[in-house]
N, C-alpha and C positions, 0 to 999 in steps of 0.2 A: 725456458731452460737456457737458450742461447744468451739472453741478457744476463742471467745469473752466472753463467760460465764466464762471461766477459768481466763481470764485477769481481768474481773470484780470481780470475787471471790477473787483474790489476792489483788486487790485494797481495797476491804471491809475488808479483813482479817487484812491488815495494819491499816485501820481506826479503827478497834476494838482494836488493840494493843494501839493505841494512846488514844482512849477513856478510856481504862482501866487505863492508867497512869493518865489521867486528873481526872477521877472520884476518884482515890485514894488520890488526893490532896485536895479534897473538904471537907469543914466542913459541918456537918449535923445538922439541927435544932433539939433542944431537945423538949421533951414533945409532940411527934407526935406518934400516934398509927396507925397501919396498919391492914387491913384485906387482906391477900395475897392469890393469886392463886385461885381466884374464877372462875370456868369454865362458860363462857358465851355460849359456845357450849360444850355439855357434850359428847365429843368424845375422851377424853384422850390426845388430842394434846396440848403440852405445849405452843403453840402459840395462843391458844384460852382461855387464862386466863386474868383476870382483877384484879387489886389491887385497894384498897380504902385507902386513908390516910386522917387523920383529927386530930385536936388538942385533947390532953387528957383533960378530965374534961370539955368537951364542954357542953354548956347550950343552950337550945332552938334549933330552926332549923337554920342551917347554909346555906349560899349560896353555890352553886355547880359549880365546874369547871371540865370539861371533857377534857382531853388532849390526842392528837394523836401524837405519836412520829414520827420523821423523820427517814431518812436513805436511801433515794434514791429508795424506794420501794424494796430494795434488802438487807437491813441490819437493825439490831437492834431489840429490843423488849421493853417491858415496863420498864425494868431496866435502859434503856438508859436515860430516862427523870426523873428518880425517885428523884434525888436531887432537880431538878427544882420543882417537884410536892410537895415535902416536904416543900420547901420554900414558895410555895403558901398556903399550909395547915396551916403553922404557922401564917399566917395572918388572919385566921379565916374562912377557907373554907373546905368543903368536896371535895376531889379531886379524880377523877377516871382516871386511865390510863390503857390501854389495850395493849396486843400484838396482832399481826395479822400475818398470813402467808406471806411469802416473795417470790419475783421473784427469780428463775425461776419456783418455785412450782406453783405459781399463778401469774396472771396479776393484774393490778391496779383495774379493775372492780370487781374482786373477793374480793380484799381488801376492797373496798367500801361496798360490801355485808356483810363482816365480821364486819366492823365498825358499820354498822346498827344493826347487831345482838347484838353487845356489848351494844349499846344504849338501845335496847329493854330490855336487862338484867338490866341495870341501872334503867330504868323506873319501872321494876318489883320489885327491891330490894332497891331503894333509901330511902324508909321510914325507913328501918332498921338502917340507919346511920344518922338519924336526918337531912335529907336534906330538904331545902326549895324549893319546886317544882316551886315556882313563880320566882326564881332567878337562872338562869342557863346560864353559859358561856361555849362556845365550843372553844377550842384552838387547834392549830397544827402548826408544824414547818417543813419547807422544803417540802419533800414529804408528811409528815403529815399535812402540811398546805393545800396541794392540797386535801388530803382525807377529812380534816375538812371542807374546803370551798365547795367542791363538795357535801359533805354530807348535809350541811345546805341547799343548793339549791335543791338537790334531795328530801330531807325531805318535802319540801314545795309544791311539785308537784306530783300529781298522775301519770301524763304522764311520768315524769322523773323516778319515782320509778318503773314503769312498764318497761321502757326501760332498766334500770340497773338491774332489778330483785331484788330490795332491799325490806326489810320488812318495814312496817310503824311502827316505834318504839314508836311513841306517845309523844316524848319530844318536847318542844318548847324552842327555844333559844332566850334569850334576847339580846345577842350580840355574835359576833364571833371575835376572835383574830387570825390573820394569820401572823406568823413570817417567813419571807423569803419564801413565798409559791411558789411552781412551779405550776402556774395556767394555763399553756398552754401546753397541751400534744402533740399537732401536729403543732409545729411552724417550721419555717425555721432554717437552721443552725445546728451546731454541737449539741446544746442542744436538738433540736428536734430529732436528730438521737438517742440520749439516751432515751428521754421520750417515743418515739415510741416503743422502746424495752419493756418498762414497760407496755404498753397497748396491745402489741402483734401485729404482722405483719398483721393480718387479721381483725383489729379492724373496718375497714370500712364496713365489712360485718355484723357487729353486730347491734342490735337495738340501742345500746348506742353510736355507732360509730360517730353519728352526734353531740354528746354532749361531746367533749373531751377538749374543751377550755372554759374558764370562760365566754366569751361573748356568746357562744352558749347556755350554761345552763341558763344564765340570760334572755334569750328569753322565757323560760318556767317556771322558778322558781323565788321565791322571797327571797332575801338575807336579813337577819337581819342586824342591824347596825354593821359595821365592822371596826375594827382597824387593820392596817397593820404595820409591823415593818421590817425595813431593815437598811442597813448601807453602807457607801461608800466602805467598804472592802468586801462587800457581792458579790463576783464575780460570785457566782453560781446563785443567784436568785434576785439580785437587779432589773434587767430589768423586770423580771416577776412581781415583787412586784409593781413597779411603773406603769407598764401597767395595772395590775389588779386593782389598786386603781383608775386609770383614767376611766377604764371601769365601775367600780361600781358607781362612781360619775355620769357618763354619763347616767346610768340607774336609777338614783334617789335614790340610796342607801346611807344612812347617813354613811359617810366614813371619817376616820381619818388616816392620814399617818404619821408615825414616821420614818424619814430618818436621821440616825445619821451620822454625818461627822467625820472628823479627831478630835481626842481628844487633850487635852492640851499638851500631850507629843509628838504630831505629828503622833501617831500611828492610824491606822484605825481598826475599830471593825470588827471581822470576821463574816462569815455566822452564823446565829442563836446564836449570842453572848449571848443573855439573857438566853438561855437555857443552854449553855455550862458553864457559870459562873454566876449563879443567884444572888450571894451576892456581886458582884463587882458594883461599883458606876453606870456606864452607864446601866447595867442590871437592877439594882434596879429602876432607873428612868423609863426604859421601862415597867417594871412590874407594877409600880405604875400608870403609864399612862393607861395601859391596864385595871387595876382594876377600876380606876376612870371612864373610858369610860363605862365599864360594869355597874357600879352602877348608873351612870347617867340614864341609860335606865331601869335597873331592879328595882331600888328603886322608881323611879318616877312612874312606872307602878303599883307597890304594893300600893302606897299611893293614887293613883287616885280613 
């Protein structure tokens, strides 16, 4: 395991170098304010911090987006998705993005507990930022898509909260957006070998060990309306995304699937393309579809 952790560490170190180069090329929206490095667990750990971004000179209450970054459960923090979150905020949203501890310090179940604690902090502080409690979207990409999707289901079920040991954060989500989510933590094949690392080799002995694939959680929890985004070039998670969408539909969840194919230039869009380059044309299309789906449910509920 030490050798494997070393190999994975080298892989994610290289990923960070590539991400640093990519982020340096991005343009940043103007007139965005931030409240940075708020501790949602007051233990001095830099991975237990949350940021809030929103438009300057905002008026009235704004709808809320809560974003969970990806990184294979082993990499990244809230800075990884910051440009994406600023691009959401410029459209008139209060956007929250948190860090959480990473493997091998913790496994995915512990990350779910930390995400729940960050949501509890949001619930306790959102009025300070002019948030509309009646309009909340939960998003996540890749491993963050798993954390967001599982969180939505765990939040809806006392039995699942007890199994995972998560707090009842008290938030209600009008919709969920999962971008290239890894929704099956115990599948067959090489992907399953990796995802089982993230949940730990002894997961079957845990209370939550019977709830590690999306179909298992759907037997106990209720999923809000969900939009999923993938692409033909999403070699990491397209299969998970398509399977997850089918499972949600089968369980009666209102589901919308965006599966982007080859572009006019013949190129395919990569894994989590909308988060990587939120100002490019296909990404803008995906983001606008996500927000339209969100408002279809949130705004209709408010006016009823």
